N, C-alpha and C positions, 0 to 999 in steps of 0.2 A: 298618197291620194285618199287614204281611208281614215275614218275615225275609229278609235279603239272603243269597243263595247265594254260596258261595266261588268258583264258576267265573266266569272273566272273559270278557267279549266278545272275539271274535277278528275279524279283518279278512278280508273276501272281496273278490274282484275286482269292479269295477264292470261292469254290463252295458252293452250298446250305448246310446249317447246319441242323442237326437234332434238334427237339424241345428242347429248353433249352441249346443248345450248343453255345459256344462263339467263332466265328471265328476270327483269327488274321492273318495278312500278313505283313511282314516287309522286308526291304532290306537285302540281304545277300551278303555283299561286303567285303571279307577278305582283300582286298588291300587298304582299306580306308586310306588316308594319313592325317596326322595332318596338321594344318595350317603352313604357313611359319614361320621360326624361328624369334624370336625377335631380335632387334638390340643391346640389352644390353649384358653384359659380361656373363650372366647366360645362354644364349642360350636356352630359354624355348619355347616350342610350345604354341600356343595361340588358343583359341576359340573352335576348333574342339576337340572332345574327344581324349585325348592325346595318348591313346594306339591304336587308330584306330578301336576299337571294333565295329562290326556291331550292328545295332539295334536288339533287341531280347527280351527275357522275361524269368522270373523264374516261374517254375511250381513246386507245392508241393502237396503231399497227404500223410497224416500220417507220417511215419518215413522217407519218401523219398522226395527228391527234386532234381532238375536239372536246368541247364540253357539251353535255346534254343538259339543257335547262328547260324542263317541261317539254314543249313540242319543238324547241329550237335547237339546231346544231350550231353552237356558238363557238367563236374564237377558233376557227379552223386553222391549224398550224401545220407547217412543213418545216422540218428540222428545228422545231422550237419557235419559229417565227409566225406570227399571225399573218395569214395571207387572205383570209376572208373573215369579215366581222361575224357573219352568220349565214346559214341557209335554213329556209323554213318553207313548209307548205302552208299557204294561206287560203282562206275562203272569206270573201267579202259579200255582204248582202247587197241589195239594190241601192242602199244609201251609203255604201262603202264602209259600213260598220263591220267589225271583225267577228266572225262566228268562231268562237274558241273551241278547241277540242274538249269534249266532255270526258274522254278517256284517252290516256296515253300509256301504252304498255311497251316496255323496252326489252329487247332480247339481243344478247351477244352470242354469236355462233361462229366460232373460229375467228377469222379476220373480218367478219362483217357485223354490222349493227343494224337492227331494225326497230323502227318506231311504228307501232300499230296505232292508228288514229281513228277516233269515232267523233264525228262532228254532227250534232243535231241541234241546231240553234238558228234563230233569226230566219227561219224558212228554208234553211239548207239541211239536207239529210245525206251525209256522206260517210263512207267508211273506206279505209285502205291503209297503205303503209308507205313509209319513207325508209329506204334501205341504203346503207352506206357500206362500201367495200373498198379496201385499199389493195393496190396491186403495184408494188414497186414505186415508180415515180408518179403513179396516177391514183386519183381518188375518184370513185364513181358514186353518184347519188341518184337513185331512181325513185320516182313518185308514181304511185298508182292509186287513184281514188275513184270509187264508184258511187254514182248517185243512187241511193236506195229509193228515193222518191223524187218527183219533180222539184228542182232546186233553182229558183231564180237567183241570179248572182251578177255582180260586176266583174269578178275575177276569182278563179280557182286555179292554183298552180304554184310553181316554185318561185321564190324570190331569193336573190343572192345579194348580200350586203358587203360592199367593199369598204375597207377602212379609210378614214378621212386623210391619213398621212400620205395617201397617193395623190393628193392635189398637185397638179402640174406634171404628173408622170405621163409620158407618151403612152398612147393606147391605140392598138391596132384592132379595128373592127372588121370581122368577116361577115359578109351578108349572105342570105340564103342562096343567092345565085353564084357564090364563090368570089365575088368582087370584094376588095378590101378598101378601107378608108383609114387614113392616118389622123388620129385625133389625140386628145389628152384628157385626163381627168381634170375638170375645171378648177382653177384657182379661185376665181370670183364665183360666188354662189350663183349657179345657173338657174334662170327663171324657167327654162323649158328643158326638154329632154336633150342632154348632151350627146346621146347616141341613140340611133333608131335602127330598126330593121336588122337585128342582131342574130347571128347564128353562132358566133364565136368571138372571143376577146383574147388579146395577148398583151402582156405588160411585164415590166420588171417589178419584183415584189417590193423592194425597198424596205425600210424599217422606220418607225416613228421618229427616232432621234438620229438616224443616219448611221447606225452601227453596222458592222460587217454582217453579212448573211443574206444579202439580196440575191435573187436568182430569177430566171425567166419563168413565167407562168402562162399557160394556155388554158382557156376555158371553152369547152365545146358544149353547146346547148341543143337539145333535141326535144321535139314534141310540140313546139309552137315557135312563133317569131317573138323575139324579146326586144325590149328597149330599156333605156336607163333614165332615171331621174336623180336629181341632186337633193337628197333628203336633208341636207344641211339647212334648206329653206325652213324646215320645221324644227330645227336644232337637233335632229337625229345625227349621230356621228357616223354617217355612211353615205355612199352612193348606192342606189338600189337598181339591180337588173331584174326585170320582171316580165311576165307576159300576162295578159293579152294586150296587144297594142291599143292605146287609147283612141286611135283613129277608128277602130272597129266599133260597131254599135254596142251600147250597154244601156240597161241591163239585158241579159240574155238568160235562157233557161237550159239547164242540164236536164235532159229527160231521164226518167227512171231507167236504170241499167246502163246509162252512158258512162264511159270511163274517161278520166283525165290522166293521161300517161305522159310524163316528162322526165328528162334525165339531164344530168350534167356530168362532164368528165373534166377534172382539174388535173393538169399535168405540169410537173415542175422539172426544170433542168436539173441534172445531178449536181449535188452540192460538191464543193471543192474537196471536202474531207471524206467523201463517200468512196472515192476510188480505192479499190483494194480492201474496203471495209464492209462489203455487203454482208459478210457472215456475222457481223456484229449488229445488224439491224434489230431493233426492238421487236419482240413478238407481240402479237395482238393480245391485249389485256383480256383476261378471262371474264371480267365483268366490269362495268363502270365503277370506278372508285369514288369515294366521297369527294364531292366538289368543294373546293376552297371557296367560302363565301366571298363575294366581292365582284366588282366589275372587271372587265378584261384588263384595264390598265393597272389594276391593283395587284402587285406581285404577291406570291405566297409569303407568309410572315417569316421574317428573319430577325436575327438579333439586332436590337436598336444600335445604329451607328453612334458612337460616343460624340463625334464632332458635331453632329446635326446637319440637316440639309440646308442648302442655300436656295432661297426663292428668287425668282426673277421679279424685280421691283420696277414700277413705273410711277413717276411723280409728275403732276401737272394737271391743270384744270380744277374744277370745283366738284365736290361731292354732289351728285344729283339729289333732288328732293325725293325722299324714299318714304312711302306710306302705303296705306291700305284704302279701300273703298273704291268701288267702280260700279258702273251701271251701263248695261247694254239696253238702251231705251228704244223700243220698237214703236214707231208712230202708227203702225197698223193695229196696235193693241188699243182697244177703246179705253182701257184703264191707265194709259200711259201718264196722264197728269198726276194721278194719285201716286203712281210708282216714283215719279220724279220728285215730288214733294217729300215723300217718305225717305227716299235715299239721301237727298240733300240735308234733311234734318238729322239723319244718323251720321252722315259723313259730309260735312260742309266743304271739304277739300277733295271730294271724289274726282276720279277720272271718268268723264262722261263721253260715251260713244252713242250717237244717234243713228239708228237704222231707219232710213227713209225710202219709201217707194219713189220711183222716178216716173213722171215729174213730181215735184213736191207739192203738197197741198198748202197753198198760201195761208189758209186759216189755221191749220195745225202749227205751222211755223210761227205765226203771229202769237198763238197761245203759248208756244214754247218760249218765245222771247219774253212774254209778259211774266211767266213763272220764273224764268231765270233772273229777270230784273228784281222781282220781289225777293228771291232768295239772296241775291247779292246785297240788297238793301238790308236784309236781316243778318248779314255777316258771313254768308257763304262765299267761298272762293274756290271754285272748282280748279283742280290741278290742270286740266285742259278740257276743251270741248271740241269734239270732232263729229263730222257727219259722213255717212257712207251709204251708198246705194244698197238697199236691202237685199238685192239679188247678187250684185257683183262684190259687195263687201268693201269697196274702196271709195274714196272721195272723188267725185267728178267736179269739173269746174262749175257746172250749173248748181249743184247742191251746195258747194262751198260758198258761192256768191249769195245763195238764198239764206244760208246760215248767218253769214257775216252781216246781212241786212237786219237781223233781229236780235243778235246777242248783245248784251251790255258791253259798253266800251271797257277795255282793260282785261277782259277774259282772254286767256291764251286759246286761240283757235288753231287747230291742227288739221292737216290733211294726211291721209295714209290709209291703213287697212285695219278694220275692226276685228279681223279674223286671225290672220297669221302674217308673218313677213312674206310668205309665199305670194300672196295676192299683191302686196306692195311691189315686190320684185317683178311680177309679171305685168303690172299695170303702172309702172314707174312714170311713163310718159303721160298717161291720163292724169295721175295725181299731180305731176309738176305743171300740167297745163292750167291748174288752179292757181299757180304762182303762190305757193304756200309760204307763210312766215315761220312755220314749224312743221315737223313731221311727227307721226306716231304710228306704232304698230303694236298689235297684241301678239302674245306667243304662249305656247304651252309645250312642255317637254314630253308629254305623253299622248301625242296625236296618233301615232301609228301603233304603239304597243304600250303595255303597262308595266313592264319589268323595271325593277329598281335600277338595274344596270343602265337602262335607257335614261332614267332620271338623272343619274350621276354624269353620264357622258354628255348630256345636253349642256352642262355648264361651260365647257370649253367652246362649244359651238355658239353659245350666247356671246362670248367674247369676240369670236370671229364675225358674227353679224354686226355687233356694235361697232367694231373697227371698220368694216366695209361700208356700212350705212353712213357713218360720220365722214368717212373719206370721200364718199360719192356725193354727199351734200354738204360741202364745207360751209361753215357759217350758219347753218340752220340748226336751231335747237331740236333735239330728237327726244321724244317721250316714248317710253316702252311700257305698255300696259293695256289691259291687265295682263299680268303674268300669273297664270293659274296652272295647277297641276294637271287638271283634266280639261279637254275642250269644253267651251261654254255653250256652243251650239254646233249643229251639224252643217257646216258651211258648204260641204260638197254633196249633200243629199240630193237624190234625183226625184224623190217624192215630196209632196207638200208637207211642211213641218208646222207644228203648232205655234201659235203666236199668243203670248210671248213664249220664247223658247224655255222649256223646263230647265231647272237647275241641273247641272251634271251630277252624277252619283258621287257621294262622299268618298274620297280616297282614304283608305285605311291608314295611310301615312300622314294625313293631315293633322297638324298639331303635335306631332311627335318631335323628339330631338332630331331625328333625321330631317324632318321638314324645316326645322329652324336652322340647322347647319346648312342645308341646301339653300335656304333663302339668303343667308350671309354670303355663301360662296357665289350664288347667282348675282347678288348685288355687286360683289367685287368684280366679277367677270364683265358685267354690263357697264360698269362705271369707267368710261373712257371720256376724254375731253369731247364735249359736244352733246353728251347725253344729259338731258335736262331733268327728267324725272323717271322714277321706277315705281310701279304700282303692283303690290302683291296681295295675296289673300291674307297673309299674316306677316308681321315684321317684329322681330325682337326689339324691345325698347331702346337698347344702346345703338342699334343700327339706325333707327328713325331719328335719333337725337344727334347724329353726326353733324358737325358744322359745315357750312357751305362757302367758306372763304375761298376766294380765287387762288388757284395754284396750290391749294392745300391738299388736294386729293392724292392719296398714296394707295396703290394696289400692288399685290404680290401674288404669284402663283408658283406651284411646284412643276417640275418637268412632266409628271404624269397627270396634271390637271385635277388632282384630288385634294390639294391643300391650297386655300385661297385666303387673302387678307385684304382688308379695306380700312382706311383711316383718314382722319382729317387734320393730322398734325398734332392733335392732343390725345385722341383715343384711337386705338387700333383693335379691330375685330379680326379673329382668325377662325377659319372653319376647316376641319379635317373630315373629308367624306370617305376616307379609307376605312377598311375593316380592321386595321391594326394601328397601334400608337405611332405617332410621328414626333420627331424632334427637329425643330427648324430654327434657323437664325432669324432674328428680327432686328431692325435698326436700333442702335443705341443700347442693346441688351448685352450684358456681359457673358451670359451663358445661353445655350440653346433652350428653346421653350418646348415643354412637353405638351402634346395634344393627344387626348384620349381618342379612341376609335369613334367615328361618327359623332363629332362634338363641335362646339364652338365656344370661344371664350373671348373676354375683353381685357385689354391692357390699358 
């Protein structure tokens, strides 16, 4: 629900440790960029950790382990299996922007781990700790934050991220009154909260590829009433359990001296091989060890397998039109005519979203039509033109009709969401009341947080969205764009926003080999039959040059979602997002193909 703020966490000094405790402090920089691309044809990142992972550490005690990534407790594991994607203390300002911790000090003391947090940003002034302790089959996490000054906010508290492979898994919800509901983690991306009024959850852990190792888990939550949302709407690879319920008023203010105290207890059923082996349980680590760079799905480096990996290949449909150039044209901006003319001159084939107050001003739309006709007469051919209510961010039947009355014949007119898939999903009926001839939605991988792990994990979620949208609207061309690293405007802000919306802060990964490899992987993920066009901030030339013959589209992916391929029957592009080399089989090749870490190449 929140937009990620541009400011990055900074590191503070650790305070005094108790006897025997081991303090650690490390950078928390989710926007770390890889080094410049190499000059060779493999386009590989060099020297800097390829995935941009911040320095951190691994903590383990008994059956439990996790990675500390800045202020995040990531990849919470039981018996080696990821059971939670992450746990985090979050603070959102009145516009849902994230107030990042300015200081994170980490201390290991016996079988417990403590993160001391200092948040002084975006009008929030908070200090406190996140403490983790393991006790046999249970893992307890306590949050205690104090407002040092009046802190207006939309949310302060714990969030729990559940991995996406739980889709379809039965879920028992315990409510504050003790009643229970039998639900399931949604298969179809849920537009609204799949679970509300939560005091506890219970489910079977499962594993991403169905390996052995599943067991029963119970999550007890204290300190507030929680609810769940499906973050796959924003291409986050998670379901999120959070407080405070959105039905309660926001913003609200934490008074100086007020505490936010919340806790969770995660309990796992004993594993099959634990019986009689309790004496062999792993002791708590004395201090976090060096973290292996890379996302959760990327295993630790191992010797390259000589045979090479098999990708899962899909053939059929046409390669979408893939290009750059987009404009979010706000008709409330008095300078919109000049902005439109300038953008069309620079990118005659741009993707154009028009943000229009409702009801539309007929004179503004007439002027829009006149300028579009002049641009088309001069050779411009926008990839698509769509209109959305400036406040709701989706196409309404009234605005769609008004746009169609003025645009030149032959331009692709779309209906959908200029913000995120979320809004299209939530207002599907409104959009389809316009009887669209094509759909469109924008997306960004870094809506909730800025870590590179999130960037990489979003690719597999993009494939999921593409498959679900095209299946839900068979026969309708679907345009995806713009696809930008950062959110282009604060669509969930509660306070008035400037018009036009300022450009998002430059992401340090933009233009790097990581960004290029990610774009190739993203295009492969989103290219399913029915997707008509993809609009990015940058596109490698071989990707933009792919042919669009019918039934020539070929895409491939690895099991872990870190290697992707896209081709048109003549040219094949492959991207490796992992922090280690990969060797993969490709059609008609005699030997496996080597892929450098975080790289892309053309065949």
